[in-house]
C-alpha positions in Angstrom: 27.3 12.0 3.5 23.8 13.0 2.3 21.9 13.8 -0.8 18.8 12.7 -2.7 17.8 9.0 -3.1 15.4 7.0 -5.1 13.9 3.8 -3.6 12.8 1.3 -6.1 9.9 -0.7 -4.6 7.9 -3.7 -5.9 4.4 -4.4 -4.8 4.0 -8.1 -5.4 0.2 -7.9 -5.1 -2.5 -5.3 -4.8 -3.0 -4.0 -1.3 -4.9 -1.4 0.7 -2.4 0.2 3.1 -3.0 2.6 5.9 -0.6 5.5 5.3 -0.6 7.5 8.5 -2.8 10.6 8.4 -3.4 10.0 4.7 -5.6 7.0 5.7 -6.2 3.9 3.6 -4.7 4.0 0.1 -5.0 1.3 -2.6 -1.9 0.2 -4.3 -1.9 -2.0 -7.4 0.7 -4.7 -7.9 3.7 -3.3 -9.8 6.7 -1.0 -9.5 6.9 2.2 -7.4 9.7 4.9 -7.2 9.9 7.0 -4.0 12.2 10.0 -4.1 13.6 11.4 -0.9 16.3 13.5 0.6 18.8 12.8 3.3 20.5 16.0 4.2 20.2 15.8 8.0 23.0 14.8 10.4 22.6 11.0 9.5 22.7 11.6 5.8 22.1 8.4 3.9 21.6 6.4 7.1 18.0 7.2 6.4 18.3 4.8 3.4 19.6 2.1 5.8 16.7 2.8 8.0 14.3 2.3 5.2 16.0 -1.0 4.4 15.7 -2.2 8.0 12.0 -1.3 8.0 11.4 -3.1 4.7 13.2 -6.2 6.1 11.1 -6.2 9.2 14.0 -5.3 11.5 12.4 -1.9 12.5 8.9 -1.0 13.4 8.7 2.8 13.8 7.2 4.6 10.8 8.2 8.3 10.4 7.5 9.0 6.7 4.7 8.0 4.3 7.0 5.6 2.4 7.7 3.7 5.7 4.1 2.5 5.6 4.5 1.2 2.1 7.9 -0.4 2.9 6.5 -2.0 6.1 3.8 -3.9 4.3 4.2 -7.6 3.5 3.0 -7.1 0.0 6.0 -4.9 -0.9 9.7 -5.3 -1.1 12.6 -2.8 -1.5 14.3 -3.8 -4.8 17.1 -1.3 -4.5 18.2 2.3 -3.7 19.9 4.8 -6.0 21.7 7.7 -4.4 22.6 11.1 -5.7 25.4 12.2 -3.2 25.6 15.9 -2.2 22.7 16.7 -4.8 19.4 18.3 -4.0 17.4 16.8 -6.8 14.3 15.5 -5.0 11.6 17.5 -6.8 13.4 17.4 -10.1 13.6 13.5 -10.0 10.0 13.1 -8.8 9.0 15.0 -12.0 11.4 13.2 -14.3 11.3 9.5 -13.4 8.9 7.2 -15.2 5.5 6.7 -13.6 2.4 8.5 -12.5 2.3 10.4 -9.2 0.5 8.9 -6.2 -1.2 12.1 -5.3 0.1 13.9 -2.2 2.3 10.9 -1.1 5.6 12.1 0.3 5.3 15.7 -0.9 4.0 17.5 2.2 6.8 20.0 2.4 6.8 21.1 -1.3 4.6 21.9 -4.3 5.1 18.6 -6.1 2.0 16.4 -6.8 3.9 13.5 -5.1 7.3 12.0 -4.4 5.9 8.5 -5.0 5.4 7.3 -8.6 3.6 4.2 -9.8 5.5 2.9 -12.8 5.6 0.0 -15.3 8.5 -1.9 -13.9 11.4 -1.7 -11.4 14.0 -2.0 -14.2 12.7 1.1 -15.9 12.9 3.1 -12.7 16.4 1.9 -11.9 17.6 2.6 -15.4 16.2 6.1 -15.4 17.6 7.0 -12.0 21.1 5.7 -12.9 20.9 7.5 -16.3 20.1 10.6 -14.4 23.5 10.3 -12.6 22.5 8.1 -9.6 24.6 5.5 -8.0 23.1 2.1 -7.2 23.4 1.5 -3.4 22.6 -2.1 -2.7 
């Protein structure tokens, strides 16, 4: 099964992280929401892959968010899934937070699919209120 997902990420301290071709990006301590889609053959196994990378059980980075998740200053707080729903751009525009310009949005016209927000609880609540299911 696939659909759209929101990763709720906490940066425990400020860090400069090399994000593939985007180069070095400065991230403040705080909460981040990454909105992605998983409609390929593996579906939501992509979320499991992100979890493994965040836990240090995987090294290969394929997407912008993998560089953030693989850094020791960050932790994946939770994932919220939207099964069988293509809502990636809608959620990136509606969830709380400010876009991190160009991050995760190379295949659409959105300013970003990563948002810097005030706290993880606000992101999680907004995602669940939008119809998402917590996938811990």
